[in-house]
C-alpha positions, -999 to 999 in steps of 0.1 A, spaced: -171 -421 121 -202 -401 129 -235 -412 117 -258 -394 93 -291 -375 105 -308 -403 87 -289 -429 109 -259 -451 98 -257 -465 63 -254 -502 53 -215 -503 53 -217 -484 85 -239 -509 101 -217 -537 89 -187 -521 105 -208 -514 139 -216 -548 142 -180 -563 134 -166 -535 162 -190 -549 186 -181 -582 180 -143 -579 178 -135 -544 198 -99 -550 196 -99 -553 156 -92 -519 136 -121 -525 113 -119 -491 98 -110 -505 60 -148 -516 59 -156 -482 60 -138 -475 25 -136 -511 10 -171 -517 20 -184 -486 4 -162 -492 -29 -179 -526 -31 -215 -512 -24 -209 -488 -50 -195 -512 -75 -224 -535 -68 -254 -510 -70 -236 -490 -102 -234 -525 -119 -266 -536 -112 -282 -501 -128 -261 -507 -159 -274 -542 -163 -311 -530 -156 -305 -501 -182 -293 -524 -208 -319 -549 -205 -339 -534 -234 -310 -537 -257 -306 -574 -254 -270 -573 -240 -254 -572 -207 -224 -549 -189 -198 -576 -199 -212 -576 -239 -210 -536 -237 -175 -537 -224 -166 -557 -253 -185 -532 -277 -167 -505 -262 -131 -516 -263 -140 -522 -302 -156 -486 -303 -124 -472 -287 -99 -490 -311 -89 -472 -344 -87 -506 -358 -103 -542 -355 -88 -559 -326 -80 -599 -320 -99 -614 -292 -66 -613 -272 -65 -576 -273 -99 -575 -263 -93 -595 -234 -64 -572 -226 -83 -539 -226 -115 -552 -209 -99 -573 -183 -123 -601 -185 -111 -636 -193 -103 -651 -225 -133 -676 -223 -159 -650 -214 -144 -629 -242 -149 -658 -267 -184 -666 -252 -196 -627 -254 -182 -623 -289 -199 -653 -302 -233 -638 -289 -226 -603 -305 -218 -616 -338 -250 -638 -336 -267 -603 -328 -253 -588 -357 -232 -564 -334 -197 -575 -341 -180 -586 -373 -151 -611 -376 -128 -613 -403 -96 -631 -412 -62 -612 -414 -52 -617 -448 -16 -625 -445 -25 -651 -420 -58 -665 -419 -56 -683 -387 -58 -647 -371 -95 -635 -363 -102 -597 -361 -132 -585 -344 -149 -549 -352 -181 -533 -350 -210 -534 -375 -229 -504 -380 -255 -517 -355 -231 -522 -329 -218 -488 -332 -250 -472 -330 -260 -495 -299 -225 -480 -282 -233 -445 -291 -269 -449 -275 -259 -466 -242 -225 -454 -235 -235 -419 -228 -264 -434 -206 -241 -452 -185 -218 -421 -181 -247 -398 -173 -255 -424 -145 -221 -425 -133 -218 -388 -133 -251 -386 -111 -234 -407 -84 -207 -383 -80 -234 -354 -76 -223 -331 -48 -185 -334 -54 -168 -305 -68 -138 -307 -90 -113 -304 -68 -129 -334 -45 -131 -352 -75 -95 -349 -86 -88 -360 -47 -108 -389 -48 -94 -399 -84 -58 -397 -69 -70 -415 -35 -87 -443 -55 -60 -448 -81 -33 -452 -53 -59 -482 -37 -60 -496 -72 -22 -499 -75 -20 -514 -39 -47 -540 -52 -32 -546 -83 2 -550 -67 -14 -576 -41 -35 -593 -67 -30 -634 -66 -9 -646 -96 
């Protein structure tokens, strides 16, 4: 893979180091998976930094966003399902969001054991303020790619995601 005029990037330097140490090993996956991992780390760090003034973290924004996208209150298990975070994490973050006045808990009338979660007005305002900022930041990561390239990249990453999900530990 050719280097850019400014020299190899972080991931390429890592790959070149492995290639030098293990010349018989095909280390090309590092170019892709290493970049996916690096992009993820940098993007998530940016989101955490942007959210600092609001007093919440990225995972809490995920919980709020799940509730904002729903047309009805959700059970904690449903929030867990749509966010992909663990049940324990959902509980921990929900507790904090309730204390902050961003999420409301209500018992299901016909079964008082079931607790439903919904956004408060303050929670909805926070989501409506922060999600566009997050999306704008993600859009900047895609600068320079045209619609066709975005479609191709989306398809390729969808296929890699499917491979990862099929290969996931039980």
